C-alpha positions in Angstrom: -59.3 -31.0 217.4 -56.2 -31.5 219.4 -54.0 -30.9 216.4 -55.8 -27.6 215.7 -55.1 -26.5 219.3 -51.4 -27.3 219.0 -51.0 -25.5 215.7 -52.8 -22.4 217.1 -50.7 -22.5 220.3 -47.5 -22.8 218.2 -48.5 -19.8 216.0 -49.2 -17.6 219.0 -45.9 -18.6 220.7 -43.8 -17.9 217.6 -45.6 -14.6 217.0 -44.9 -13.6 220.6 -41.2 -14.4 220.3 -41.0 -12.5 217.0 -42.6 -9.4 218.5 -40.5 -9.4 221.7 -37.2 -9.7 219.7 -38.1 -7.1 217.2 -38.9 -4.5 219.9 -35.7 -5.2 221.9 -33.9 -2.0 223.0 -30.2 -1.5 222.9 -28.1 1.1 224.8 -26.0 3.5 222.8 -23.1 5.0 224.8 -21.5 8.3 223.7 -18.2 9.3 225.1 -16.7 12.8 224.8 -13.0 13.3 224.2 -10.5 16.1 223.6 -7.6 15.7 221.3 -5.3 17.5 223.8 -6.1 15.5 226.9 -5.8 11.7 227.1 -8.9 10.9 229.3 -12.5 11.2 228.4 -14.4 14.2 229.6 -17.8 12.6 230.0 -20.4 10.2 228.6 -24.1 9.8 228.0 -26.4 6.9 227.1 -29.7 6.5 225.3 -31.7 3.6 224.0 -32.1 2.7 220.3 -34.3 0.0 218.8 -35.0 -1.4 215.4 -33.2 -3.6 212.9 -29.5 -4.2 213.4 -28.5 -1.8 210.6 -30.9 0.9 211.7 -29.9 0.9 215.4 -26.2 1.0 214.5 -26.8 3.9 212.2 -28.9 5.8 214.8 -26.1 5.3 217.3 -23.1 6.1 215.1 -24.8 9.2 213.6 -24.4 10.8 217.0 -20.6 10.6 216.7 -18.9 13.8 215.8 -15.6 14.9 214.3 -13.1 17.1 216.2 -14.1 20.8 216.3 -11.8 23.8 216.5 -11.1 23.2 220.2 -10.4 19.5 219.7 -13.6 18.2 221.2 -15.2 15.1 219.6 -17.7 12.4 220.5 -17.7 8.6 219.7 -20.9 6.5 220.1 -21.1 2.7 220.2 -23.8 0.1 220.9 -23.3 -1.5 224.3 
C-alpha cells in the first residue's frame, strides 16, 4: 500500500512539473531603430509561450525590414 502511495505521489509531482514548465511565459522585446540615427527610438515588450522553436518564431516574426524612411524593428526573447 505504501509503494502505491509513493508511485501515485511521484506521478502527480512529475505531472505538475511538466505542466508548469510547458506553460512558462517568456518576454519578447522589440526595439525600433532608424538607419539614419544611431540611438533606438523606442521599445515594446509582450509575452510569448510555447515550445522553444514556436516562441522564437513568434518573437522574431515581429521584426521588420527597413522601410522607405529607414525605420525598422528588431525583436528578441529576453
